[in-house]
C-alpha positions as CSV (number, residue, x, y, z in Angstrom):
1,X,-5.2,-12.1,10.0
2,X,-7.0,-10.5,7.0
3,X,-5.6,-10.1,3.5
4,X,-7.2,-7.2,1.8
5,X,-7.3,-7.3,-2.0
6,X,-8.2,-4.6,-4.5
7,X,-9.3,-6.0,-7.8
8,X,-8.2,-4.5,-11.1
9,X,-10.6,-2.3,-12.8
10,X,-13.0,-0.7,-12.2
11,X,-14.3,-2.5,-15.3
12,X,-13.4,-5.9,-13.7
13,X,-15.6,-6.5,-10.7
14,X,-14.7,-9.3,-8.3
15,X,-16.9,-12.4,-8.5
16,X,-17.5,-15.4,-6.3
17,X,-16.9,-17.8,-9.2
18,X,-13.1,-17.9,-8.9
19,X,-10.3,-16.0,-7.3
20,X,-8.9,-14.8,-10.6
21,X,-5.6,-16.5,-10.0
22,X,-4.8,-14.5,-6.9
23,X,-4.4,-17.5,-4.6
24,X,-7.4,-16.8,-2.2
25,X,-7.9,-20.5,-1.7
26,X,-4.2,-20.8,-0.7
27,X,-4.6,-18.1,2.0
28,X,-8.0,-19.2,3.3
29,X,-6.8,-22.8,3.6
30,X,-4.1,-21.6,5.9
31,X,-6.4,-19.7,8.2
32,X,-6.3,-16.2,6.6
33,X,-9.5,-14.3,5.8
34,X,-9.6,-12.6,2.4
35,X,-11.5,-9.3,1.9
36,X,-12.1,-8.8,-1.8
37,X,-13.8,-5.5,-2.1
38,X,-16.0,-4.3,-5.0
39,X,-15.2,-0.7,-4.4
40,X,-17.2,2.3,-5.7
41,X,-16.7,2.4,-9.5
42,X,-16.9,-1.4,-10.0
43,X,-19.2,-2.5,-12.8
44,X,-22.3,-4.6,-12.3
45,X,-24.0,-2.3,-9.7
46,X,-25.5,0.3,-11.8
47,X,-24.4,3.6,-13.3
48,X,-24.6,5.6,-10.0
49,X,-22.3,3.2,-8.3
50,X,-19.9,3.1,-11.2
51,X,-19.8,6.9,-11.5
52,X,-18.6,7.2,-7.8
53,X,-15.1,6.7,-9.0
54,X,-15.1,9.4,-11.8
55,X,-12.5,12.0,-10.9
56,X,-11.8,10.3,-7.6
57,X,-9.3,7.5,-8.4
58,X,-7.3,6.7,-5.3
59,X,-9.9,8.2,-3.1
60,X,-13.2,6.3,-3.3
61,X,-11.6,3.0,-3.9
62,X,-9.1,3.4,-1.0
63,X,-11.9,4.6,1.3
64,X,-14.0,1.6,0.5
65,X,-11.2,-0.9,1.1
66,X,-10.3,0.9,4.4
67,X,-14.0,0.8,5.5
68,X,-14.1,-2.9,4.8
69,X,-10.9,-3.5,6.9
70,X,-12.3,-1.4,9.7
71,X,-15.6,-3.3,9.6
72,X,-13.7,-6.6,10.0
């Protein structure tokens, strides 16, 4: 099973340092996979990547999360 998570933001990109209090370690220790997607518009990847979300909230971010789920 895969748990898909959409981080808050876009100004708050997901990081590998910690799970932000979302319990990823809880789920992975019980056999779940966690897909934490830095969707288009997340900071830390340059202006062009960040600008993908302008005027497209609920479109670009959802498409990116759906693409990650389909890939898995």
